[in-house]
C-alpha positions in Angstrom: -5.3 26.6 3.2 -4.6 23.5 5.0 -1.7 22.5 6.2 -0.3 19.0 4.9 -0.2 16.6 7.7 3.6 15.6 8.8 5.4 12.7 8.9 5.7 10.8 12.3 9.1 10.0 11.8 11.1 12.9 10.7 8.2 15.9 10.9 8.6 17.3 7.3 5.3 17.7 5.4 3.9 14.7 3.5 2.8 14.7 0.0 0.4 12.9 -1.6 1.5 9.9 -4.3 0.6 6.9 -5.5 2.9 4.0 -4.3 3.2 0.3 -4.9 2.9 -2.2 -1.9 3.9 -5.9 -2.0 2.6 -8.4 0.9 3.9 -12.0 1.6 1.8 -15.0 3.1 3.1 -18.8 2.9 5.4 -18.2 0.0 3.0 -16.3 -2.1 3.4 -12.7 -2.9 1.0 -9.9 -4.2 1.6 -6.6 -5.4 -0.9 -3.9 -5.5 0.2 -0.8 -7.5 -1.2 2.8 -7.7 -2.4 3.1 -4.2 -2.7 6.8 -2.7 -0.5 7.4 -0.2 0.5 10.1 1.9 4.8 10.0 1.2 7.1 12.0 3.1 9.7 13.3 0.5 12.8 13.4 3.1 12.2 9.8 4.9 10.3 8.0 2.4 7.9 7.0 5.3 4.4 6.0 3.8 0.8 6.6 5.3 -2.5 5.2 4.1 -5.8 7.0 5.5 -8.0 4.4 6.8 -10.5 3.9 4.0 -7.6 2.9 2.0 -6.0 0.7 4.5 -9.5 -1.2 4.4 -9.6 -1.2 0.6 -5.8 -2.5 0.2 -6.7 -5.2 3.1 -9.6 -6.4 1.5 -7.7 -6.6 -2.1 -5.0 -8.2 -0.8 -6.8 -11.0 1.0 -8.8 -11.7 -2.5 -5.4 -12.1 -4.1 -4.4 -14.5 -1.6 -7.5 -16.4 -1.4 -7.4 -16.4 -5.4 -3.9 -18.1 -5.1 -4.5 -20.5 -2.6 -2.2 -23.5 -2.6 -2.2 -23.4 -6.2 0.5 -20.2 -6.9 3.9 -19.6 -5.6 4.9 -16.6 -7.3 3.5 -12.9 -7.4 -0.1 -12.1 -8.4 -0.5 -8.5 -9.2 -3.1 -6.2 -8.8 -3.7 -2.3 -10.3 -5.7 0.5 -8.4 -8.0 2.6 -10.9 
């Protein structure tokens, strides 16, 4: 059995969960929901694997490009 990675903040074993993240740039906020992440059940620290991080950055940047200067609010996207 493979041991779960430990939280770098408190040392507790991490658990796979889905999380929501929100980012802001120049008054525009984008929210991504349903992201797979390792989450510490004790302190709440969140970690993404490198491939997921690349996809999150690409999705957030795409939403920021869509918003441009025209939208001042929250754009949201759900991950399936």
